[in-house]
N, C-alpha and C positions, 0 to 999 in steps of 0.2 A: 626318897628316891633315886635322889643324885647321886646318893652316894652308894647306894649298889649299883648304879651304871658304870660308876668311874672304877669299880671294884670289878667291873665285869673284866676275865680272861677267855679269851679265843686260842682256840689250838689252831695252827695248819701244820698239816702235815705232807711232805715232798717225798715221790716214791719213782724211782722209774723202775717199770713192773717188766723188765724182761721179755721183750715181744709178745704181750698179751695178743696176738691171733684168735679171731675163728678159724674155723677148717671149710670156709669157703670162698672161690675162687671170685678174684674182682681182675673180670678181664681188664680192666685200666692201669692196673698194679703188678708187679713183680713180688706175687707172694705165693707163689710154687712150692717153696719149701713145707711153709703151713699149711697144707692140705692131706688127706689119707693117706693119697697115695706120694707123697712128695720127701724128701730126703729127710724129713723128722718125723713123719708118718703121726703129721699131727690131726690126732682122731679125736669125735666131741667128747669121750672120755676124759682124753687129755686137757682139751680144750677148757672143760667144765670142772676138771681139778685145777686148774690155772686160776680159772674166775675165783673158787673158793678160797685158795691160797691166799691171793691177793685181799679178799674181802677180811679174810684172817689177819690179815699183817696190819689191814687199815682200822680192824678191832682193836686187836691188840694197843695200838699206837694212839687211843683213846682214853686210856687204862692211867689211872695215876698211881705215884709212887706205892700209895698205900694201899693199893688195890682196890681202888672204887671203879665202876663202869663206867665209861663215856663213849663218846665218840668226839674225833678230829672235827669242829666247825666246817675248815676248809681243808679240801685233798688237793695237790695239782699232781696229776700224773703223765708220767713221758712212758712211750713204747705202748701207747694203745692204737690199734688199726682203725676203728673207725666207730660211728655212730651203734651200730650193731653191738659191739662188743660193752661199749659206756651200758646201752639199755641192759644187755643180760645183766651187766655188772651190778646195776642198783634195783632191778627188780627181779632178778631171779637167782641170785647167788644168796652167801649169808648174809649181805647188806640187805636183800629183801622187804625188811622191816626195818631201817631205820632211816627212810623219809628222807633220802638225797634225793636233788635233783642233778644235773648235770649240764656240762657247756662243752662244744668237745671242735679242734680246727678238721678242717678236710684240706688238708696239705697236698699241694704237687709232690711229695715226695714218691720216689719213685717206687720203693716199697709198701707207700700206703701208711708209713708212721705219722702218728697225730699226738697231740698232747692235749689235755682235758683239765677240767676243773668241777670236782665234786662238793656241793655246798649243800648245808641244811636250811633249809627256808626260813627258822627260828632266827637264825643266826645272822644269815646275809641275805641280801636281795639285790641280784644284779639289776642295773639302771642300762646298762648299754655294755655290750661285747663286739669284737672283732677280731679278725686276725691281720697279724700286721706280717707282709711277706716282707721276705729278703730279696734282695736284688742277687738274683742266681747268674746273672756276669760275671759277678765279683768271685763265685765260688765254682761256675763252670757244669752245673747243673741243678734241677729242681733242688731246694730244701724245704725242710719244714717250717711251716709259719708259729709264730711267736701268737698266744691266745694273749689279748688284753680285757679283762673285766675289769669296769667301774661299777661298786657297788654299794648298798648302805648296810653297814653294820648295825645290831638290834640296838645300839649305842645312839643309834644318830649319827656317827662319824662316815665319811665317805672312804673306801678305800680305793686303790687300784692296784691291781694286783695284774702280772703278768708272767705266764708260765713258757718255759724255752726247754727247747731239747736241742743245743747246738749241735753242727756236723762234729764227725768222730773224726777219729787222729789215722784216719786210714790213709796208708802213702808215706806215713810219718807225720811226727810232730811239726816241723820246720815245717815241710812242704803242705800240709792242711790249715798251720795257722792262721794265713788272710780269711780263709773261713770261718771260721768262729770268730774273728775280729769284726766281720761282717755283722755277724750276729749280734756284737756287743755294740755297733755304732748302729743299729738298729733301735737297738732296747736304749741307748741313750738319746736317742734322737726322742726319743716317745716320750721319756720322763722327762727330757726338758720341756717339752710343749706343753706337758702338764703343769710343771713348777712354773713356765710362764704367765698363768694364767692362775696358780694356786700357789702361790711359794712355799707354803707349809704343807702341801700334799703328804697325803701317806701312799707310800708306793713301796711295794714290795715286786723284786724279781724273783721267782725260784723253778728250778728244775736241772734239770742236767747239761753244766757247761761243755763237758768234758775238757775242762783245765783246772789244775790247783789253782789256788789263791796267788799263789808267785807267777802265777802264767802271761802273759800281754792281755789277754781279753778283760781278766778280771782285775787287772792292774788297771787298765783303760775306766773300769767301771769305777772302780773305785777313785780314780780322779777325776771324775764326771761325779761327784757326790753320793756316790751308791755304796754303802759299807757293808762290807761280806761279814755276816753278824753270825755267819756258821763257821767263820775261818779256824777257831779254835775249839769246835763243839766235838767231843767225845763221846763214847756210849754210857747211858747212864746206870745200864745193866751191866757190862764186862768191859766197859772202858777201852774201846777199839777206837782208835786214834782215824777211822777215816769211813766215808763208806762205801769203798771198793777198794778190793785188792789184787792186785797185777802181779804176778811173780812172784809173792810174799811177802809185797811190801802194801801197805795202807795208803790210800789215798782218798781225798775227798775231792771229786769231780762234780759233787751235786754242791748248791750252793743256795743259800739265800740271803737276797741281798736288799738294803732299806734305804728309805731317803732316810735324812736328818731328822725331818719332823716323826717319819715314823719310828726312829731309833730309840726317842725317848719312850716308847708306848713298849720296845719289848721288855720280857722279862727274864726268858731264857730261850737257849737251841742245844739242843743234843741229840744225837746220834743213835735212834731206836735199835741195841744190837740184844734183842732178847734171846733166851738161848736157842729159842727152835726156829729161828732165823740162822742158825750158824752150824758149821760142821767143820769139824779137822782138816785141815789143810795137809792130805800128804805126803805130798811131795816138797813144803818149805815149812812144814811145822806149825802151828799155834791155830787160829781159826781164818774163816772165809766165809763170806755170804752161802747161804743153802741156795743154790742156783738152780732152774730148770733145767738146763741141760749143762756138761760139761761137753766141748765140742760138739756133737751130733749126738752124747749116749744122751736119754734121758733118764732125768731124777722124779721118780715120782713125789718123794715129799719135799720136793722143790721149792722156793719162793721165787725169788732172785739175785741177780748176780751184784744187785746195789740195796744198801739198807736204807731204811727211812730217815729223812730230817724231821723234827718236830721243833716248831716254833709256839712259842707260848708268849702273849701281847696281850695288852691292855687298851 
């Protein structure tokens, strides 16, 4: 029994869904472009297509290299609008028989963008969770909360997981850099608090950091004892070298960072670059993520402008 527990391997998936909005107006949020009569003509058909495309991506990330079916044990999601979207994804999409439960933030973000965690009850049992807020005075406007979850794996190990979607580079990288540094500081503050009580704590930070591994915010986290295990991740199908492509250049702005104790448990980290998630880049050549929108032009067969990260750990 002890041997089987020690050999248990878990799968954590991370994905920025690219604007997974419902098509109903929230009077407290600026979501007008994602309404049927909005700029993106976000109809119920397009919404449910998006839900099932997201579900299809999650299902594919649980498959093994030899084609065996499975599902990720944990799924960290960015750019989900609200609890309604998560309810539809887990109860009414292609994932409806997967038995996923979820936790989601309710951030002060002006557009209503949140982060969420899917978990399978047989693999992970949350003990407590909370939203870690970022000081908006450091950014100039409310931003997305960080979802912190402490839970028990089926092996009995306690896992501390933080799901993050850092502020974008709108206005330029240099001008917006302090915004992402504020998020990194909040993350490290939380990690330090955990490690003060439990020096060997298993801590994972996963999400869209809107920064490369070489940028200040990620380096700050590394200097604070969090290792970016996704730094050298490549596509396991087509060998792509990033989760996001901008002007023909691949880069990874999605990351999975772990504490020193957790690093010993990591088996591998890869980018899920399945053929169905890619399309030809007509302007720059090569391939790019098959996104839902090119500008404001809807692509019915699109999935997301980001590719998923997958980490296996013991």
